[in-house]
C-alpha positions as CSV (number, residue, x, y, z in Angstrom):
1,M,-44.0,57.2,-90.5
2,S,-42.7,58.9,-87.3
3,R,-42.7,57.0,-83.9
4,V,-45.1,59.6,-82.4
5,K,-47.6,59.2,-85.3
6,T,-47.4,55.4,-85.0
7,I,-48.2,55.5,-81.3
8,S,-51.1,57.9,-81.9
9,L,-52.6,55.6,-84.4
10,A,-52.2,52.6,-82.1
11,I,-54.0,54.5,-79.3
12,A,-56.8,55.5,-81.7
13,G,-57.2,51.9,-82.7
14,M,-57.5,50.8,-79.1
15,A,-60.0,53.5,-78.4
16,A,-62.2,52.2,-81.2
17,F,-62.6,49.0,-79.3
18,A,-62.7,50.5,-75.8
19,S,-66.5,50.7,-75.7
20,P,-69.2,48.6,-77.3
21,I,-71.1,49.7,-80.4
22,A,-74.5,48.6,-81.5
23,A,-74.2,45.3,-83.5
24,Q,-76.5,44.7,-86.4
25,D,-79.4,42.2,-85.8
26,A,-78.3,41.4,-82.2
27,Q,-80.7,38.9,-80.8
28,T,-81.7,38.0,-77.2
29,P,-81.3,34.3,-76.6
30,D,-84.3,32.2,-75.4
31,T,-83.9,32.0,-71.6
32,D,-85.5,28.6,-71.6
33,V,-83.1,27.0,-74.1
34,W,-79.8,25.4,-73.4
35,Y,-77.2,26.4,-75.9
36,R,-73.8,25.0,-77.0
37,L,-71.4,28.0,-77.4
38,V,-69.4,27.2,-80.5
39,T,-66.5,29.5,-81.6
40,M,-66.9,30.9,-85.1
41,Y,-63.1,30.8,-85.5
42,N,-62.4,30.5,-89.2
43,G,-58.7,29.8,-89.2
44,A,-56.8,26.6,-89.6
45,D,-55.7,25.5,-86.1
46,A,-57.3,23.3,-83.5
47,R,-59.8,26.0,-82.4
48,L,-62.0,25.2,-85.4
49,G,-65.4,24.1,-84.2
50,R,-64.6,24.0,-80.5
51,C,-67.1,24.9,-77.8
52,V,-67.2,26.2,-74.3
53,Q,-67.1,23.4,-71.7
54,Y,-67.2,23.6,-67.9
55,F,-64.6,21.5,-66.2
56,P,-65.6,20.6,-62.6
57,E,-63.4,20.5,-59.6
58,G,-60.7,17.8,-59.8
59,S,-60.7,17.7,-63.6
60,A,-58.1,18.9,-66.1
61,H,-59.1,22.5,-65.7
62,S,-60.7,22.5,-62.2
63,D,-63.7,24.8,-61.8
64,M,-62.9,26.6,-65.1
65,I,-64.4,26.8,-68.5
66,W,-62.1,25.7,-71.4
67,S,-62.6,25.0,-75.1
68,A,-63.3,21.4,-76.1
69,A,-64.5,19.5,-79.1
70,P,-68.3,18.9,-79.1
71,V,-69.3,15.5,-77.8
72,E,-72.3,13.2,-78.4
73,A,-75.2,12.9,-75.9
74,T,-73.8,9.5,-74.7
75,D,-70.6,11.2,-73.5
76,A,-70.2,12.1,-69.8
77,A,-69.2,15.6,-70.7
78,Y,-72.3,16.3,-72.8
79,D,-74.2,18.4,-70.2
80,Y,-71.1,20.3,-69.4
81,Q,-71.2,21.8,-72.9
82,F,-74.6,23.4,-72.6
83,W,-75.4,26.9,-71.3
84,R,-78.5,28.9,-70.4
85,F,-78.6,32.7,-70.4
86,E,-80.4,33.8,-67.2
87,P,-81.5,37.4,-67.4
88,S,-80.7,39.8,-64.5
89,P,-83.8,40.8,-62.4
90,D,-82.6,44.4,-62.9
91,D,-81.9,44.3,-66.7
92,P,-83.1,41.8,-69.2
93,K,-80.1,42.5,-71.4
94,V,-77.6,41.4,-68.8
95,F,-77.2,37.7,-68.1
96,A,-75.8,35.0,-65.9
97,L,-74.3,32.0,-67.7
98,V,-75.5,28.8,-66.2
99,C,-74.2,25.3,-67.1
100,K,-76.7,22.5,-67.5
101,A,-74.3,20.1,-65.6
102,A,-74.4,22.4,-62.5
103,P,-77.6,24.4,-62.8
104,D,-77.4,25.8,-59.3
105,G,-74.2,27.5,-60.1
106,Y,-73.0,30.3,-62.5
107,L,-70.0,31.5,-64.4
108,S,-68.3,34.3,-62.5
109,I,-68.2,37.6,-64.4
110,D,-64.8,38.4,-62.8
111,P,-61.9,36.7,-64.6
112,T,-58.7,35.6,-62.8
113,A,-56.8,38.4,-64.6
114,F,-57.5,41.3,-67.0
115,S,-55.3,39.9,-69.7
116,V,-54.9,37.0,-72.1
117,D,-53.8,34.9,-69.0
118,G,-57.2,35.5,-67.4
119,R,-59.5,32.5,-67.0
120,W,-63.3,32.3,-66.3
121,K,-64.2,30.4,-63.2
122,Y,-67.4,28.5,-62.5
123,V,-69.1,28.8,-59.1
124,S,-70.8,25.4,-58.7
125,T,-73.4,26.6,-56.2
126,S,-74.8,30.0,-55.5
127,D,-77.2,32.2,-53.5
128,S,-78.7,34.5,-56.0
129,S,-79.5,37.1,-53.3
130,T,-75.8,37.6,-52.4
131,S,-73.9,36.7,-55.6
132,D,-72.5,40.0,-56.8
133,D,-70.5,38.3,-59.6
134,K,-73.4,36.3,-61.1
135,Y,-75.0,38.8,-63.5
136,G,-72.9,40.8,-65.9
137,F,-72.5,39.1,-69.2
138,K,-73.7,41.1,-72.2
139,L,-74.0,40.3,-75.9
140,G,-73.3,41.8,-79.3
141,A,-70.9,44.7,-78.5
142,L,-68.8,44.3,-81.7
143,K,-70.3,41.5,-83.7
144,A,-73.7,39.7,-83.6
145,G,-76.4,38.5,-86.0
146,V,-78.4,35.5,-87.2
147,D,-77.0,32.8,-89.5
148,S,-79.2,33.0,-92.6
149,E,-78.9,29.3,-93.3
150,T,-79.3,27.8,-89.8
151,G,-81.2,30.5,-88.0
152,E,-78.7,30.3,-85.1
153,V,-77.7,33.5,-83.3
154,Y,-74.0,34.4,-83.2
155,T,-72.5,37.0,-80.9
156,D,-69.6,38.1,-78.9
157,I,-69.9,37.7,-75.1
158,Y,-68.4,40.4,-72.8
159,T,-68.5,42.0,-69.4
160,D,-68.0,45.6,-68.3
161,A,-64.8,47.5,-68.7
162,D,-61.7,46.9,-66.6
163,E,-59.6,49.5,-64.8
164,E,-58.2,50.8,-68.2
165,G,-61.7,51.1,-69.8
166,L,-61.4,48.1,-72.0
167,F,-64.2,45.6,-72.2
168,R,-63.5,41.9,-71.3
169,Y,-64.5,39.5,-74.1
170,M,-64.8,35.7,-73.8
171,N,-62.3,34.3,-76.3
172,C,-61.1,30.9,-77.6
173,A,-57.4,31.1,-77.3
174,G,-54.8,29.4,-79.4
175,A,-52.0,26.8,-78.8
176,D,-50.0,29.3,-76.7
177,Q,-52.8,29.3,-74.2
178,D,-53.6,25.6,-74.5
179,Y,-56.8,26.5,-76.3
180,A,-58.2,28.0,-73.1
181,I,-61.3,30.1,-73.0
182,N,-59.5,33.3,-71.9
183,V,-60.0,37.0,-71.7
184,S,-59.7,39.2,-74.8
185,R,-59.6,43.0,-74.1
186,A,-60.4,43.7,-77.8
187,T,-57.5,46.0,-78.4
188,V,-57.2,44.7,-82.0
189,A,-59.7,43.4,-84.6
190,Y,-59.5,39.6,-84.6
191,D,-60.5,38.7,-88.1
192,T,-60.5,35.0,-87.4
193,N,-63.6,35.4,-85.1
194,E,-62.4,33.3,-82.2
195,W,-64.2,35.7,-79.9
196,V,-67.6,35.2,-81.7
197,F,-69.8,32.3,-80.6
198,R,-72.6,30.5,-82.3
199,L,-75.5,29.7,-80.0
200,S,-76.5,26.2,-81.0
201,P,-79.7,25.0,-79.3
202,R,-79.7,21.6,-77.6
203,K,-81.7,19.2,-79.7
204,P,-83.4,15.8,-79.0
205,V,-81.1,12.9,-79.5
206,S,-81.8,11.1,-82.8
207,G,-83.4,7.7,-82.3
208,L,-84.4,8.3,-78.7
209,E,-87.9,8.8,-77.3
210,G,-88.3,11.2,-74.5
211,V,-85.8,12.8,-72.2
212,A,-84.6,12.1,-68.7
213,A,-87.1,10.2,-66.6
214,D,-88.3,11.4,-63.2
215,M,-85.6,10.2,-60.8
216,S,-87.9,10.0,-57.8
217,Q,-90.2,7.6,-59.6
218,S,-87.3,5.3,-60.5
219,E,-85.9,5.2,-57.0
220,T,-89.3,4.3,-55.5
221,G,-89.8,1.4,-57.9
222,Q,-92.6,2.9,-59.9
223,S,-90.5,3.1,-63.0
224,A,-87.6,0.6,-63.1
225,V,-84.5,1.7,-64.9
226,Y,-82.5,-0.7,-67.1
227,D,-79.3,-0.3,-69.0
228,L,-79.1,-1.3,-72.7
229,Y,-78.1,-4.8,-71.7
230,G,-81.3,-5.3,-69.8
231,R,-79.7,-5.0,-66.3
232,K,-81.7,-3.1,-63.7
233,V,-79.9,0.0,-62.5
234,A,-80.6,1.4,-59.0
235,H,-78.7,4.7,-59.5
236,P,-78.2,5.6,-63.1
237,G,-75.5,8.0,-64.1
238,H,-75.2,10.0,-67.3
239,G,-76.1,7.8,-70.3
240,I,-78.9,6.0,-72.2
241,Y,-81.3,3.8,-70.3
242,V,-84.6,2.0,-70.8
243,V,-87.6,3.1,-68.7
244,D,-91.1,1.8,-69.2
245,G,-90.1,0.2,-72.5
246,R,-88.6,3.3,-74.0
247,K,-85.1,4.7,-74.3
248,V,-84.3,7.9,-72.3
249,V,-81.3,10.0,-71.7
250,Y,-80.1,10.9,-68.2
């Protein structure tokens, strides 16, 4: 095959991924549900089963999202692994991504670079009236559907095209990128599905009754909070406590 023909085929292949196509059975997520975004990577390395986690300022990946192994509800990182899709006031199919651990913030739609070295940054607080980079995530450009066994939605997550006309996809990178959640420009077909995410809804913790108690009541003494050793806690952090004789999760 000639060099000219090879280049022509490569350009044609890139063009096929330059603009989104209608994915079969694409579903809109429930805007009132917190989801864990789990990569559908089907290869053999450490990406298997990892999810999108927000790492706050001062942590290993300060103010960025990164891939991480799912954790239990008792882990301090639990809320950092759950996300809500907030629809844009102008278009219900365009979303902001909000982390449960910092619900006043949002994931910026503008990555740090338009390449595999690009990272997605989280803005911990926002003013929705002036945040131009809040809304812009879209779903199901190349692959989306519903798992027939679990009923969970799976989809790619992308933003509008960069200066070269290629769409920016959220991607779970490999060891060469330290398993970051980075930017894929979808110039090739990734058969291992690291750029497709399963939306796994947050579920009640097994064996616990109720959810987080009202903090204002606890602080005024109307509902005392105790740890699992029976010690009264004035300012409970993330974890399991006993309030009014029942276990709750903060």
